[in-house]
N, C-alpha and C positions, 0 to 999 in steps of 0.2 A: 249481244248474245251472252247468256249466262255461262260462266265457266263450269265445266264438268268437275265432279268431285275428285277425279283422278288427275286433273290438269293443275300444274303448279307453275309459278312464275319462274322465268329463267334466272332471276336474281335472288332466288330463295336462299336464305342463310339458316344454318342451325345455330341456335343461340342458347347459352346456358353457362352459369358460373363465370360470367364475364368473358366468355369465349364466343367469337363469331366465326363460323366455318362455312365458306362458300361451297355449295354442292357441285359435284361434277354434272355433266350433261346427263339428264334422264329423259327417257322417251315420253314421260308424262308432261314434259315441257313443250313438246312438239306443237300442240294446238294452242298453247297458251302464249307462245312467243311468235312474233312476226319474223319472217326470214331475215330482215335487216338487223335484228337484234343478235343473231348468231355471229360469232367471231369470224373475221376474215384474217388470213395469215399469209406471210410471205417468207420464203426461205431461199437463200442464195448459196450455191455450192460451186467451188472453184477447184480445178486441177491445173497443173502447170505443163509447160513444155510442148504444147501442141498435140496433134493427133496424126495418125498414119493416113497419108493422102497419096498413095502411089499413082503415078500418071496412068493415063488410059492404056498405054501400050505395055504396061508392066503386068506380069502374070498375077501379082497380088491385088490388082485393081478391083477385080470382080468381087473378091471376098473381104478385103481388108481396107477398103476406102471408107473412112469414118462416115462421110455423108452418104445417105441412101441413093439408090438408082431411081430414076424417074423424077416426077415432080407433082406438086399438088397432092391430091388424095391418092393418086395412082403412083405410089412409090414402093420400093422394096428395100427392106433393111439388108445391109451386108452383115457379115459375122460380127463386126465391131459393135453394133448396137442391137444385135439380135435379142439379147436378154430383155430389152424393153418392148418387144413385140406384143406381149399380153396387154400392154397399156397403150397400144397404138392410138386408140380413140381418146385417150386422156392426155396426149402430149402433142407438141408441135416441134418440128426440126427447123431451125433458122440458119440459113447459109448466106454468107456474103456480108455480114454485119461487122463493124469495127468502130472504135472511137476515132473520129477524124484527127483529133489532137494527139492521138497516141500512135499514129501510123509511122511517124518518123523516129520513134524511140526504139531502143533495143527491146526485142520481144520479151526478154526476161524481166523488164521493168513493169510489165503490164498488170501484174497482180495488184500493184499499188493503186491503179486507176480503174480496175475492173468495175467497181461499183461507184466510182466518182466521176469518171470522164474528164478529169482535170488535165491541164496542160503542164507537164513537167519536163518538157523538151529542153528548156533553156535554164530554168531554175526550179528547184524542187519546191513547189507550193501546191500542196494537195487541197482538196475541198471535201465537204461532207459527203459521205457515201449514202446511197439511196436507202439502205436498211435503216440508217439513223434518221433520215427524213421520216420514214414510216414510224419508227419507234417514238419519235417526238409526239406523234398523234395518238398512237395506240397505248402508250404507257399509262394513260389515265385509267385504263381498265385492268392492268395486270401488275403483279408484284415486281416483275423484272421488265425493264423497257425492251431489252433484247438479249439474245443469247449469242455470244461471240466465241466460236470454237475454231480450233486449228489442230493439226497433228503436232505442231510445235508451239509451246507456250510463249506468251509474250507478244512482242511486236516485230521481232527480227531487226532489220536495219533498213535504212533508206534504199529504195529500189530493189530490195529483196525482202519485202515485207512478210511477216508471219501472221498477218491478220488482214481481213478484207474490209474491216470497219474503221471509219474515220469520223471524228466528231465535227461539230460545226466550224471549228477552227482549222480543220484539215489535219488534226493530230491523230495518230493511230491509237486505236483502242485495244488494249492487250487481250489476246485470245487465251482460252483455257484448253488444255489438252488432256487432262487427267480425268477419266470417266468418274471415278469415285468423288473427286472434288466437285465436279459438275453436278452430280446427283445430290450430294450433301447441300450444295448451295440451293438447288431447286426444292428439295423435299426433306432435307435433314432438320433435326431439332437442335436449337442452340443449347449447348450444355454449359453448366458452370455459372450461370447468372440468371437472375430473375428478370421478368419483363420490366419491373420497376428500375432495376439496375441498368438494363439495356437502354431504357428511355432516358435515364440520367446521363449515361455515356453519350448518347446521341445529342442530347441538349448541350452538353459540354462541348462536343465537337462543333455544333452549330454556332455556339458563342465564340469559339476560337476562330472559326471561318469569318464571322462578322467582323471581328477585330482585324483579321488579316486583310479583308477587303477594304475596310476603312483606312488602314495604314497605307495600303497600296495606292489609294486615291491621292494621298498627300505626296507619295513618292512620284507618281506619274507626272505631276505638275513640274517636277524638276528635271525630267528626262527629255532627250531629243526625240524626234519623230520615229526613228528606227527602233530605239529602245522602248518607246511607248507601244509600238506595234508588238514587240516581243513580250512586253509585260501584259498587254491585252490578251494575247494568246494564252499566256500562263494563267491569267485570271479567269479566262473562259473555262479552263480545266478545273479551277477551284470552284467556280460556280456550279459546275456539273457535280462535283462532290457534294456541294451544299444541297443541290436538288435531290441527290441520292439519299442524303441524310433525312431530308423531309419525307421522301417516299418510304424509306425504311421505317421511320417512326409511325407513319400512317398505317402501315401493315402489321404493326406489332400485335394487335389484338385479333388478327385474322390468322388462324392456324394454316400452316402449309398443307397441301393435299397429301393424303397418305398414299404412297406408292410402294408396293412390295419391292424391296431391293433385289430380289431374285428375278424380277421382270427384265433386268438388263445385266449384262456381264460386266460388273464393275472392276473385274480383274483384267479386263482386256488390255493388252499392251501392243506397242507398235512392232513387236517381234512376230505377231500374227496379224498382218495388215487387213485381211478380209474380216476377221472378227473385230478388230479395232474400228475400222471404218463403219461397219454395221452398228457397232455400239454407239458411235457418235450420232449416227442416224436415229438410233433408238432413243437417245436422250432428247433429240429435237422432237421426235414423235411424242414422247411423254410430256415434254414442256408444252406442246400445242394441245395435247389431249386434255391436260389439266388447266388450260388457259393460264399458265404461269407466265407466258409471254406470247406475243403474236408475231415476233420477228426473230429470225435466226440466220446466222452465217456460219459456213464451215469451209475452211481452206484445207483440202485434203493433203496438199503438199506445197512446199515453197518452190519458187522458180529457180532455174539453174540447177546446180547440184547441191543446193543448200538444204539442210534439215533432214529429219529422219525419213520423210516421205520419198526421198530420192531412191531409197533402198527397197521400197515396197514391191517392185516387180520381181525382185529376187525370190520372193516367196512362191512364185510360180515358175522358177528356174529361168528367169530372164535377166538381162543386164539391168543396171541402174536406169531410172527413168530418163535422166539427162543423157545417159549413154545410148539408150534406145533412140532418142530423138536425133542423135548425131550419127547413128549407125544404120539409117534406113536403106542406104544404097548397098550395104553389104548383103551377102547371100541370106535370104529369109529375113532381112532387116525390117522391111515393111510389115511382113506377117507377124514378126515378134512384137513390133510396136502395136500392131492391131490387136494382138492377144491381150496386151495390157489395157488398151482401150476397152476391150470386151470385159475384162476383169472389173474395171471401174463401173461399167454399165451394169454389171451384175449386182454391185452393191447399191447402186441407185434404184434398181428394180426392187430390192429388199425394202427400201424406204417407201416406195410407191405402194408396195403390197401392204405394208403396215397401215399406211394412211387410208388406203381403199378398204381395208378390212375393218375399219373402226366406224361404226354407225354414228351419225349425228343428225338428229332432227329429221329423219326420213331420208337423209342423204348420207354421205360419208365425209370423214375428215379431209380426204383428198379433194372433195368438191369445193371446200372453202380454204384450201391451202395451195398457194401458188409457189412453184419451185422453178428457179432459174439455175440451170446447171451448165457449166461450160468453162472455157479457157480464153485467155486474151491473146493467143497466137494460133495460127492454123498449123504451120510447120515450124520447126525450130527457128526462132528469132524473127519470124514474119508476123508482125502485129496487124494482120488483116485477115478477113474471112474467118472470124471466130467460130469455132464449133459450139453451137448453142442448142440446148433443149429447154423448152418451157413446158411444164406439166401442171396438171391440176387446175383448180380454180373455176370449175364450171359454174358454180353458184356465185362466183364473183363476176361472171360475165364473160369469161374466156371461152373460146371455141377451139377445138383441136381436131387432130386426125390428118394433118397435111404437112408436107415439106414446102417451105416457102424460101424462094431464092430472091435475094435483094442485090442491088448495086450499091456502090459506095456513096451514092447520093442519100442513102438512108443511114443515119447515125445509130450506133448501138444504143445510145441513151433513149431512143424511142421505145425500146423494150422496157427500160426502167420506168419511163413515164406511163406506159401502158399498165404496168403492175401497180404503180402508185395510184392511178385513177381507179383501177379495179378494187383497190383497198379502201376507196372512198375519199381519198384526198382530193381537194378541189384545187389542184395545181395545173397549170397549163404548160409548164416547161420544167425540165430537169437537165442540168448541165447544158449541152448543146443540142438537145432534142428539138425536133421540128414538129412532131405530131405523134400521137399514139399509133401503134401498129393496127391498122384496120383489119389486117389479116387474122388477128387474134380476138377481135371483139365483134 
């Protein structure tokens, strides 16, 4: 069938004066592109310290128990997740899941394995996180393999990580926490050097990496097995830098998308947690909307009482987050904890609203964006029965609108596998998964 004059190809570029600029999604691309050509995306959001789960005989149970009442499609939100009610048909609540190899560790260690499912109970040896598994496939299409965000920059430290993302060697990937720096990385223009100079700098960096890798091979032959393993882990990081150099050079001639800086509050700081968290969600939204990346992670706060996020509840006149989790049995303790759960749900609702309000090929950005939101503990220190929401992704094959209760026979990694397969990855297992979640597909 002949293409209409108003139909244009999804991969259309504007070209001129040596510049190639990828167009954003336009409605004229709808009939020209098959649905499979539209991007599929995945986003992973973590909060620490568990949620309010007052027992059935407690006065706060009816209103402030994080998990809804009822089951299946016949459930009722409590106040904790009430802000998500407008998106009921776009999300699923998962109860009873956990990482089997994480059930014996201190609950505050679970952020490290939330996306990996690794066994760190005896010795700390992490593995690749699911977002990075996805990024390895989707990165061929985007300028950035993934977007790694946190409310605290860097990686934190072992067992109190400040990042959810780990590379193929199980090493933490530093997270970014400053909105302006994230925006400039995604959409800013490189100042002070020409493209020719940038290309020369990248080629020089590549040459130095080649030399380093060759020299390391000679060193490896003189090392014992343990030192060889450590060197291999280090070299894996070097190779990732080498790949990033290659990627950056390949994108030099493609201009970054133009995004109005006023579209997001780049001055947002952690002294205003609601505005800050929404800004981080806005940055992920813009990254997905412009197809700058198809994979993102955001750690709202670190476990225990570490990092700036522990003070976020104070913005709504509550105790610190870790303090809330330990003060549940005090008067109004569960209700206060539940109010902060509600606060976090309000910010997630903002993200869902932005995604749902953005048209894409006859659907919305939410229809092709899967969001995994949750925590690695149910109550303080209890690394079981994770509170989990999976949202979006209808055009990726996910179905929603229900509360699903699982036993511990179902590992949490089945959720990761479900998302990976919905992203189009032809894998049959991730971590200790046993099968995708049939309840979601």
